Steps between C-alpha positions, in 0.01 A plus 500: 500500500174382671232732580333495851195327338714222362664424841163444677378155527219409266190343651461135460181442283498127543463553882216727448320243291543248785313723729220595257164347616379472137782282407454283818147453412567393142766259633240347724237455223453158345638453158237460231557363144301637210251265327570319183294735289619833665701614193193424262262671729716803545547544113123448447416772750740742332346435164148557630586818688639646175169437322271681742522838344301607196673578177576872444246542211222376728565782747412757225165327426374498873194720540667746737773574232239522220284744711806715572615512133152578384480797753840624379390496144173685574699771700751540205201532263337768722820693530555490117140607429529799738802640341441800258465403146690747289492407135621857378811486273805655656625832361704447183877532529671700247809328364757729353798323342843668577606753245874486399643848456788575265694679774523200734889499471520867646250418778699187568819683521350768730346253731821299518690813594245599764519143653890517504495848661254382767717207589809729497318723751422201722856359475760750381759233477312331217619739231807698461498883463564499125209255450265712698602811306442313168150410626412854574624656179 
């Protein structure tokens, strides 16, 4: 099925070009042939245009760049010199190694029971009634 846009006639672009004054002017212009050395001159110009710029490392050695870098270095040195100089040792930190107790099994069992009861309080379907009673007593 055709849409309304497809059934409309498309404009004739060739007819538009025939009425274009620029194309008429180009049609009336005399034909000029390039010279015998046209290709060589074009390649030579392209090579010379690529060599106009300075190498990247010469840009860093220009006077403007060197003055800017020197000013930045002086500013950094002034900021570092103005910072307070604290050479005092920090307070010593006490390091106590962990001490293992003999009743770790009892504490582990109590902690495990508490965690299980807490999860059972959050979700009662997690443990059966007999398991909850076994944890309590």
